ROLOZA-977157 format. One record per atom (N, C-alpha, C): residue number from 1; residue in three letters; atom name; x, y, z. Coordinates in steps of 0.02 Angstrom, whole numbers, plus 50000, padded with zeros to 5 digits. Example, Ala and Ser with C-alpha at 12.3 -4.5 7.8 and 13.67 -1.06 7.14 Angstrom:
REM residues 2
<1,'ALA','N',<50660,49716,50390>> <1,'ALA','CA',<50615,49775,50390>> <1,'ALA','C',<50660,49835,50390>> <2,'SER','N',<50642,49888,50354>> <2,'SER','CA',<50684,49947,50357>> <2,'SER','C',<50645,50002,50394>> 
REM end
This chain:
REM residues 118
<1,'MET','N',<50812,53017,52291>> <1,'MET','CA',<50800,52950,52265>> <1,'MET','C',<50728,52945,52242>> <2,'GLU','N',<50719,52916,52183>> <2,'GLU','CA',<50652,52906,52155>> <2,'GLU','C',<50614,52854,52196>> <3,'LYS','N',<50550,52866,52205>> <3,'LYS','CA',<50508,52818,52240>> <3,'LYS','C',<50485,52764,52191>> <4,'THR','N',<50475,52704,52217>> <4,'THR','CA',<50449,52650,52175>> <4,'THR','C',<50374,52660,52164>> <5,'ASP','N',<50348,52627,52114>> <5,'ASP','CA',<50275,52629,52103>> <5,'ASP','C',<50238,52607,52165>> <6,'GLN','N',<50263,52554,52198>> <6,'GLN','CA',<50229,52528,52257>> <6,'GLN','C',<50228,52579,52314>> <7,'GLU','N',<50282,52616,52322>> <7,'GLU','CA',<50284,52669,52374>> <7,'GLU','C',<50236,52725,52357>> <8,'ILE','N',<50233,52744,52294>> <8,'ILE','CA',<50187,52797,52272>> <8,'ILE','C',<50115,52774,52283>> <9,'ILE','N',<50099,52713,52263>> <9,'ILE','CA',<50032,52687,52271>> <9,'ILE','C',<50013,52686,52345>> <10,'LYS','N',<50059,52663,52387>> <10,'LYS','CA',<50045,52660,52460>> <10,'LYS','C',<50030,52729,52488>> <11,'GLU','N',<50069,52779,52469>> <11,'GLU','CA',<50057,52848,52494>> <11,'GLU','C',<49989,52874,52470>> <12,'ILE','N',<49972,52862,52408>> <12,'ILE','CA',<49909,52886,52380>> <12,'ILE','C',<49850,52852,52414>> <13,'VAL','N',<49854,52786,52420>> <13,'VAL','CA',<49799,52748,52451>> <13,'VAL','C',<49790,52768,52524>> <14,'GLU','N',<49845,52776,52561>> <14,'GLU','CA',<49839,52798,52631>> <14,'GLU','C',<49808,52867,52635>> <15,'PHE','N',<49829,52912,52592>> <15,'PHE','CA',<49800,52979,52591>> <15,'PHE','C',<49725,52976,52578>> <16,'LEU','N',<49704,52941,52527>> <16,'LEU','CA',<49633,52936,52509>> <16,'LEU','C',<49593,52902,52564>> <17,'ASP','N',<49621,52850,52593>> <17,'ASP','CA',<49586,52814,52647>> <17,'ASP','C',<49577,52858,52708>> <18,'GLU','N',<49629,52895,52727>> <18,'GLU','CA',<49624,52941,52785>> <18,'GLU','C',<49572,52995,52774>> <19,'ARG','N',<49561,53014,52712>> <19,'ARG','CA',<49513,53067,52697>> <19,'ARG','C',<49446,53040,52674>> <20,'LYS','N',<49433,52979,52692>> <20,'LYS','CA',<49366,52948,52684>> <20,'LYS','C',<49344,52938,52612>> <21,'ALA','N',<49391,52931,52566>> <21,'ALA','CA',<49372,52910,52499>> <21,'ALA','C',<49343,52840,52505>> <22,'GLU','N',<49294,52826,52463>> <22,'GLU','CA',<49258,52762,52469>> <22,'GLU','C',<49280,52714,52414>> <23,'ASN','N',<49273,52649,52430>> <23,'ASN','CA',<49281,52595,52381>> <23,'ASN','C',<49347,52601,52343>> <24,'LEU','N',<49403,52605,52380>> <24,'LEU','CA',<49469,52610,52349>> <24,'LEU','C',<49488,52545,52314>> <25,'VAL','N',<49512,52552,52253>> <25,'VAL','CA',<49534,52494,52214>> <25,'VAL','C',<49598,52515,52178>> <26,'ALA','N',<49646,52469,52174>> <26,'ALA','CA',<49706,52480,52134>> <26,'ALA','C',<49713,52421,52086>> <27,'ILE','N',<49725,52438,52023>> <27,'ILE','CA',<49729,52388,51970>> <27,'ILE','C',<49797,52391,51936>> <28,'ASP','N',<49828,52333,51927>> <28,'ASP','CA',<49893,52327,51893>> <28,'ASP','C',<49881,52318,51818>> <29,'LEU','N',<49896,52369,51780>> <29,'LEU','CA',<49883,52368,51707>> <29,'LEU','C',<49946,52354,51666>> <30,'ARG','N',<50001,52341,51699>> <30,'ARG','CA',<50065,52336,51662>> <30,'ARG','C',<50063,52286,51604>> <31,'ASN','N',<50028,52231,51611>> <31,'ASN','CA',<50025,52182,51557>> <31,'ASN','C',<49960,52186,51517>> <32,'HIS','N',<49921,52240,51527>> <32,'HIS','CA',<49856,52243,51496>> <32,'HIS','C',<49843,52308,51457>> <33,'ALA','N',<49883,52359,51467>> <33,'ALA','CA',<49870,52423,51434>> <33,'ALA','C',<49934,52463,51429>> <34,'ASN','N',<49934,52511,51384>> <34,'ASN','CA',<49992,52555,51379>> <34,'ASN','C',<49975,52627,51400>> <35,'ILE','N',<49915,52638,51426>> <35,'ILE','CA',<49896,52706,51448>> <35,'ILE','C',<49920,52721,51518>> <36,'ALA','N',<49931,52670,51559>> <36,'ALA','CA',<49955,52678,51627>> <36,'ALA','C',<49980,52611,51652>> <37,'ASP','N',<50023,52613,51703>> <37,'ASP','CA',<50045,52551,51735>> <37,'ASP','C',<49995,52529,51788>> <38,'TYR','N',<49967,52578,51823>> <38,'TYR','CA',<49919,52564,51877>> <38,'TYR','C',<49863,52614,51876>> <39,'PHE','N',<49803,52591,51894>> <39,'PHE','CA',<49747,52635,51908>> <39,'PHE','C',<49733,52630,51983>> <40,'ILE','N',<49721,52687,52014>> <40,'ILE','CA',<49692,52689,52081>> <40,'ILE','C',<49625,52722,52071>> <41,'ILE','N',<49572,52690,52094>> <41,'ILE','CA',<49504,52715,52084>> <41,'ILE','C',<49473,52726,52153>> <42,'ALA','N',<49441,52784,52161>> <42,'ALA','CA',<49409,52801,52225>> <42,'ALA','C',<49345,52840,52211>> <43,'THR','N',<49301,52837,52259>> <43,'THR','CA',<49238,52874,52254>> <43,'THR','C',<49235,52927,52308>> <44,'GLY','N',<49215,52987,52288>> <44,'GLY','CA',<49203,53041,52336>> <44,'GLY','C',<49128,53046,52350>> <45,'ALA','N',<49111,53068,52410>> <45,'ALA','CA',<49042,53070,52431>> <45,'ALA','C',<49000,53121,52393>> <46,'ASN','N',<49032,53177,52372>> <46,'ASN','CA',<48997,53231,52338>> <46,'ASN','C',<49049,53276,52304>> <47,'LYS','N',<49027,53327,52269>> <47,'LYS','CA',<49073,53370,52233>> <47,'LYS','C',<49124,53405,52278>> <48,'PRO','N',<49103,53432,52336>> <48,'PRO','CA',<49154,53462,52381>> <48,'PRO','C',<49205,53411,52405>> <49,'HIS','N',<49183,53350,52418>> <49,'HIS','CA',<49230,53297,52439>> <49,'HIS','C',<49278,53280,52381>> <50,'LEU','N',<49252,53277,52320>> <50,'LEU','CA',<49296,53266,52262>> <50,'LEU','C',<49350,53319,52258>> <51,'LYS','N',<49329,53382,52265>> <51,'LYS','CA',<49377,53437,52261>> <51,'LYS','C',<49428,53433,52317>> <52,'ALA','N',<49406,53416,52377>> <52,'ALA','CA',<49452,53411,52434>> <52,'ALA','C',<49503,53354,52422>> <53,'LEU','N',<49480,53298,52396>> <53,'LEU','CA',<49526,53242,52382>> <53,'LEU','C',<49576,53262,52328>> <54,'TYR','N',<49551,53293,52276>> <54,'TYR','CA',<49593,53314,52219>> <54,'TYR','C',<49644,53366,52240>> <55,'ASP','N',<49621,53417,52276>> <55,'ASP','CA',<49667,53470,52300>> <55,'ASP','C',<49718,53440,52348>> <56,'GLY','N',<49695,53396,52392>> <56,'GLY','CA',<49740,53364,52439>> <56,'GLY','C',<49793,53321,52405>> <57,'LEU','N',<49774,53286,52353>> <57,'LEU','CA',<49822,53246,52315>> <57,'LEU','C',<49875,53290,52282>> <58,'GLN','N',<49853,53347,52256>> <58,'GLN','CA',<49902,53393,52227>> <58,'GLN','C',<49953,53416,52279>> <59,'ARG','N',<49929,53431,52339>> <59,'ARG','CA',<49975,53451,52393>> <59,'ARG','C',<50021,53393,52411>> <60,'LEU','N',<49993,53333,52417>> <60,'LEU','CA',<50033,53274,52432>> <60,'LEU','C',<50088,53265,52380>> <61,'TYR','N',<50070,53270,52316>> <61,'TYR','CA',<50119,53262,52263>> <61,'TYR','C',<50174,53314,52268>> <62,'LYS','N',<50154,53376,52278>> <62,'LYS','CA',<50204,53430,52283>> <62,'LYS','C',<50248,53422,52345>> <63,'ASP','N',<50218,53407,52402>> <63,'ASP','CA',<50256,53398,52464>> <63,'ASP','C',<50303,53338,52460>> <64,'ALA','N',<50283,53286,52424>> <64,'ALA','CA',<50325,53226,52418>> <64,'ALA','C',<50378,53234,52363>> <65,'GLY','N',<50376,53290,52328>> <65,'GLY','CA',<50425,53302,52275>> <65,'GLY','C',<50409,53267,52210>> <66,'PHE','N',<50346,53247,52200>> <66,'PHE','CA',<50326,53215,52137>> <66,'PHE','C',<50323,53270,52085>> <67,'LYS','N',<50370,53269,52039>> <67,'LYS','CA',<50372,53321,51987>> <67,'LYS','C',<50344,53293,51922>> <68,'GLY','N',<50309,53334,51885>> <68,'GLY','CA',<50283,53314,51820>> <68,'GLY','C',<50218,53277,51822>> <69,'PHE','N',<50179,53284,51876>> <69,'PHE','CA',<50114,53250,51876>> <69,'PHE','C',<50065,53289,51832>> <70,'GLN','N',<50019,53253,51803>> <70,'GLN','CA',<49968,53282,51759>> <70,'GLN','C',<49901,53278,51795>> <71,'LYS','N',<49856,53325,51780>> <71,'LYS','CA',<49790,53324,51811>> <71,'LYS','C',<49738,53347,51761>> <72,'GLU','N',<49679,53319,51767>> <72,'GLU','CA',<49623,53336,51723>> <72,'GLU','C',<49559,53333,51762>> <73,'GLY','N',<49511,53373,51742>> <73,'GLY','CA',<49444,53369,51770>> <73,'GLY','C',<49430,53422,51822>> <74,'VAL','N',<49366,53431,51834>> <74,'VAL','CA',<49341,53478,51885>> <74,'VAL','C',<49287,53441,51924>> <75,'PRO','N',<49275,53461,51987>> <75,'PRO','CA',<49225,53426,52027>> <75,'PRO','C',<49157,53421,51993>> <76,'GLU','N',<49137,53473,51957>> <76,'GLU','CA',<49072,53474,51926>> <76,'GLU','C',<49063,53418,51875>> <77,'SER','N',<49118,53393,51847>> <77,'SER','CA',<49114,53339,51798>> <77,'SER','C',<49100,53272,51831>> <78,'GLY','N',<49115,53266,51895>> <78,'GLY','CA',<49106,53203,51930>> <78,'GLY','C',<49162,53153,51921>> <79,'TRP','N',<49216,53173,51885>> <79,'TRP','CA',<49272,53128,51872>> <79,'TRP','C',<49335,53170,51865>> <80,'MET','N',<49383,53157,51909>> <80,'MET','CA',<49445,53194,51908>> <80,'MET','C',<49502,53143,51905>> <81,'ILE','N',<49555,53160,51868>> <81,'ILE','CA',<49610,53113,51857>> <81,'ILE','C',<49676,53148,51872>> <82,'MET','N',<49721,53110,51904>> <82,'MET','CA',<49790,53133,51914>> <82,'MET','C',<49835,53076,51893>> <83,'ASP','N',<49889,53092,51858>> <83,'ASP','CA',<49936,53042,51835>> <83,'ASP','C',<50006,53061,51855>> <84,'TYR','N',<50041,53015,51886>> <84,'TYR','CA',<50111,53026,51903>> <84,'TYR','C',<50151,52966,51881>> <85,'HIS','N',<50187,52974,51826>> <85,'HIS','CA',<50231,52922,51800>> <85,'HIS','C',<50197,52854,51795>> <86,'GLY','N',<50137,52853,51767>> <86,'GLY','CA',<50103,52789,51755>> <86,'GLY','C',<50058,52765,51810>> <87,'VAL','N',<50056,52801,51867>> <87,'VAL','CA',<50008,52785,51920>> <87,'VAL','C',<49951,52836,51912>> <88,'MET','N',<49895,52813,51884>> <88,'MET','CA',<49839,52857,51868>> <88,'MET','C',<49785,52850,51921>> <89,'VAL','N',<49767,52906,51953>> <89,'VAL','CA',<49716,52907,52005>> <89,'VAL','C',<49652,52935,51976>> <90,'HIS','N',<49598,52896,51982>> <90,'HIS','CA',<49532,52917,51959>> <90,'HIS','C',<49489,52929,52021>> <91,'ILE','N',<49463,52990,52029>> <91,'ILE','CA',<49418,53006,52084>> <91,'ILE','C',<49350,53022,52054>> <92,'PHE','N',<49301,52981,52072>> <92,'PHE','CA',<49234,52986,52042>> <92,'PHE','C',<49182,53004,52094>> <93,'GLU','N',<49128,53034,52069>> <93,'GLU','CA',<49065,53033,52106>> <93,'GLU','C',<49034,52965,52092>> <94,'ARG','N',<48994,52941,52138>> <94,'ARG','CA',<48966,52873,52135>> <94,'ARG','C',<48933,52858,52067>> <95,'GLU','N',<48890,52902,52044>> <95,'GLU','CA',<48854,52889,51981>> <95,'GLU','C',<48901,52884,51922>> <96,'MET','N',<48951,52926,51919>> <96,'MET','CA',<48999,52925,51864>> <96,'MET','C',<49041,52861,51866>> <97,'ARG','N',<49060,52840,51926>> <97,'ARG','CA',<49099,52779,51933>> <97,'ARG','C',<49059,52719,51909>> <98,'GLU','N',<48996,52717,51928>> <98,'GLU','CA',<48954,52662,51905>> <98,'GLU','C',<48944,52663,51829>> <99,'PHE','N',<48937,52722,51801>> <99,'PHE','CA',<48927,52729,51729>> <99,'PHE','C',<48988,52705,51690>> <100,'TYR','N',<49047,52728,51709>> <100,'TYR','CA',<49108,52711,51671>> <100,'TYR','C',<49136,52642,51691>> <101,'ASP','N',<49124,52620,51751>> <101,'ASP','CA',<49141,52553,51776>> <101,'ASP','C',<49210,52529,51752>> <102,'LEU','N',<49261,52565,51771>> <102,'LEU','CA',<49329,52548,51750>> <102,'LEU','C',<49351,52479,51775>> <103,'GLU','N',<49325,52460,51833>> <103,'GLU','CA',<49343,52394,51859>> <103,'GLU','C',<49319,52339,51812>> <104,'LYS','N',<49259,52346,51784>> <104,'LYS','CA',<49234,52296,51737>> <104,'LYS','C',<49272,52300,51671>> <105,'LEU','N',<49287,52360,51648>> <105,'LEU','CA',<49324,52369,51586>> <105,'LEU','C',<49392,52334,51589>> <106,'TRP','N',<49425,52338,51647>> <106,'TRP','CA',<49491,52309,51657>> <106,'TRP','C',<49488,52247,51701>> <107,'LYS','N',<49434,52208,51696>> <107,'LYS','CA',<49424,52151,51741>> <107,'LYS','C',<49477,52097,51733>> <108,'ASP','N',<49512,52094,51677>> <108,'ASP','CA',<49564,52043,51667>> <108,'ASP','C',<49630,52063,51700>> <109,'ALA','N',<49636,52125,51721>> <109,'ALA','CA',<49698,52148,51754>> <109,'ALA','C',<49692,52134,51829>> <110,'PRO','N',<49746,52113,51860>> <110,'PRO','CA',<49743,52097,51932>> <110,'PRO','C',<49735,52159,51975>> <111,'SER','N',<49698,52151,52030>> <111,'SER','CA',<49693,52203,52080>> <111,'SER','C',<49749,52196,52130>> <112,'LEU','N',<49772,52251,52156>> <112,'LEU','CA',<49823,52250,52209>> <112,'LEU','C',<49788,52245,52276>> <113,'GLU','N',<49820,52210,52322>> <113,'GLU','CA',<49793,52207,52390>> <113,'GLU','C',<49811,52273,52424>> <114,'LEU','N',<49761,52305,52452>> <114,'LEU','CA',<49771,52369,52485>> <114,'LEU','C',<49769,52359,52560>> <115,'LYS','N',<49814,52394,52594>> <115,'LYS','CA',<49817,52391,52668>> <115,'LYS','C',<49784,52452,52696>> <116,'GLY','N',<49762,52447,52757>> <116,'GLY','CA',<49736,52505,52793>> <116,'GLY','C',<49667,52525,52770>> <117,'GLY','N',<49616,52497,52800>> <117,'GLY','CA',<49548,52517,52786>> <117,'GLY','C',<49516,52479,52729>> <118,'GLU','N',<49555,52441,52693>> <118,'GLU','CA',<49526,52403,52636>> <118,'GLU','C',<49529,52329,52650>> 
REM end
């Protein structure tokens, strides 16, 4: 059975929260953009933390049976992206997140209430 977007978001947010990703935000873009239905944005403490979060998400996706996810970026860039059927996860280093400021760019889109640590 396919998981709902809300179930996917919950699993991703719990995973990131458990692994100490900082400043987790989820944005509902369904009525604001056609590039994704949702953004999940998180900050990693440093490049090794970014890599650990990114690698861990890949394992989570594979273990959960998420087929067809896309991924881009390397830790050295300070910004890594994973997309699974419209749920796009952005993992940033602090400076890159502040520079691109996706929350401000999509300020008209509603944020989702996150449980567990947020």
